[in-house]
NUFI-35069 format. One record per residue (C-alpha): x, y, z. Coordinates in steps of 0.05 Angstrom, whole numbers, padded with zeros to 5 digits, always signed. Example, Ala and Ser with C-alpha at 12.3 -4.5 7.8 and 13.67 -1.06 7.14 Angstrom:
2
+00246-00090+00156 +00273-00021+00143 
END
This chain:
66
+00012-00355+00188 +00058-00297+00210 +00069-00241+00166 +00131-00246+00125 +00182-00188+00121 +00148-00164+00063 +00071-00179+00044 +00050-00169-00030 -00016-00130-00027 -00064-00112-00091 -00086-00045-00095 -00133-00004-00141 -00089+00058-00170 -00144+00116-00158 -00126+00163-00224 -00129+00094-00277 -00167+00044-00242 -00107-00002-00256 -00097-00065-00200 -00033-00065-00186 +00015-00118-00144 +00056-00073-00089 +00095-00096-00031 +00091-00081+00029 +00151-00072+00095 +00118-00097+00156 +00171-00076+00200 +00134-00020+00201 +00075-00004+00230 +00048+00060+00211 +00072+00090+00147 +00054+00136+00091 +00095+00145+00025 +00079+00166-00048 +00093+00115-00101 +00087+00122-00177 +00036+00079-00202 +00073+00031-00242 +00009+00042-00300 -00001+00106-00313 +00058+00141-00263 +00016+00182-00228 +00040+00190-00146 +00000+00161-00104 -00007+00162-00028 -00006+00100+00010 -00037+00097+00091 -00006+00035+00118 -00020+00000+00180 +00005-00053+00215 -00049-00093+00272 +00004-00137+00302 -00053-00172+00340 -00092-00194+00278 -00031-00192+00232 -00080-00158+00184 -00045-00104+00135 -00087-00045+00125 -00067-00009+00059 -00102+00057+00036 -00085+00095-00025 -00110+00161-00048 -00085+00211-00097 -00034+00262-00082 -00076+00334-00078 -00131+00296-00037 
END
């Protein structure tokens, strides 16, 4: 199935450990941005890579000060 413009991905907050559902913009193959946790409001750094060949969305998250 081809990637949708927005893909839903579950991540674990590196601060509070809660599982959070986020939307990833798949039109950008590599991106890094900061988004606050929906539960504890701490700033999470997201690194996203889209593999166009396999259509796999790789999301890494870490604390802002790491």
